[in-house]
C-alpha positions, 0 to 999 in steps of 0.5 A: 146877374153876371152869370146869366148870358145876355140873350137868356135874359133878353128872352126872359124880359120879353115874356109877358107876366106872370112869366114862367119858362124854360129857355133852351140854347142850341149854341150851348148844346152844340158847344158841349157836344163839342167839348166832349168830341174833342176829349174822346180817344180814337175809337170812341163815339157818343150818343145823346140820351134822350131821357135827359130832355126830350124837347124836339128842338133839343133832340134835333140839336144833339142828333146833329151834333152827337153821333146818334141818340140813345132811347129808352121808350117808344116815344123816345124812339119816335122822336129820334127817328124824326130827328133824323138820328145817324144812329139809335140805341135802345135800352130799358128794362121794360120794352114792349113787344111793339117797341122791340119791333119798332126798334128793329124796323128803325135800325136801332141797336137793342141793349137786351136786359134778360134772357126773357126779353131775348126770347120775346125778340126772337119770338116776333120773328126778327133778326138783329145784332144786340148787345147784352146789358150786365149788372156787374158785381162790385162797385164801380163808380160814385154817383146819385144813382148806382146801376150795377154791383147793387140789386136793380132791375137793370140788366143780367146779373153777371153770375148768370151771364154764361147761362144767358149767352148760351141761351141766345135764340137763333136770329139774334147776334150778341156783338157787345155789352152794355155796362152803364154803371152810375149816374152824375159821376163828378170824378173824370179820372175815376170815369176814365178808369172805369171806361179802361176797365170795362174795355178790358173786361169786355175783351176777356169776356168775349174772348171766353164766350166766342163773341166777336166784339164790336161794341163796348157801351159804357153808358152815360153817368157824366155829372154836374153839381147843381149846387156849385159850378162844378161838373165832370171834367172830361179830358181824362177820358182822352187817356182811354185806349180802345182797341181796333174794331171796337166801338166804345159807346158813351151815353151822356145826357145831363152833362150835355143838356144841363147847362143849355137850359134856365128855368124862370119863374116870376115872384107872385107874392113875398111873406114872412111867416114863422121867421122865414121869407118866402118868394112865391113863384109862378111855378115850381116842382111840377115843372122842375122836380129835381130839387125836391126829388133830390133834396137840395136847394137849387141856386137862382139869379134874380132878374130885376123887372122895374115896371110896376103899374099896379095902384098899391105898393110893391112888396119888397125885401132886402138883405135877407135869406128867401126860400123860393117855393111854388104855386102848388098846395103842398109845403114840399113845393120848394125849389130853394131854401134860405138863399140870400137876396140883396133885394127881391120884389114881387114881379122880378124873375127868378132864373134857375141855371143848369136845368137843361136836363132832368127838369121839365121831362121828370116833373109832375106836370098835371098835379093842380092843372096849372098852365105849363111854362113857356119853351123859348128856344135860342 
């Protein structure tokens, strides 16, 4: 339990049984943002990608610590405005007319995804600076999800960029490019090389098409490894050179928020079936879907709870590998398989670290209609 911060352990011990909660730490968010800021080269800025964790307290903490917020829906835009974000960038391939209008009213910089989206924006009678999202040719970075260089719904195909730039309607001013390429890259040196190449490509492309380049938005993609303590080293980013007058925008989400969150669920039952031992939790993939979605086993720490006031024996296992499974009526409700425990009892609490990003926000909350977890903000 040495890797569980004392304030988190205290907060989880105070929860009534059967405990189930997310804990988010504002100091941890601020510290992560400060680490990134110290690594950035002159001329670079960073926005928190709200999609990683849209809890209002998390959004407010990172609105204060980052240079702004990146949003991908009208709901996220409203969160960013409420949080008092200094800057807002609005992206995503499926913006509605109402969302486009709201983004312009909020002063957001819009990353347009297609010629038709530009026409819809202009057709609303709106005037705005925009960046064009480009799906560039060729492989960019290794990660969990490729956004460019492969067929995806994101951005304008690079081979169609010339026609797209010629089709920009009056009232819209292209001031840069959005070049987000991958999710969850763990190689900081490779990421720095990608940023350098992205800046160079943007300078050449802007010059070729007479665009007054002010923004190179390289998106996010800073990775963390959920099965170890590894994460992308951001220090190589300091080697990137940003030309005068250009803002190199980065939009990390996972890297900023993951290590500021913990998901805890109490053990409701222990059983051995066909040779495997299961810890059945008050919780599961309807709260924390990522392990099932990505097919990995998320590590946990056992938080012992010694109180036992029931008149019957307390189930317990020792020196055994357990599968941590949830309360849903499906065999796919699995958070961890085969993790060794020295001792585990019904009533103890399993704590899953590195769950501050893409945890609650991407999960299927309403399946079986179980109560949601508590949310504790430190």
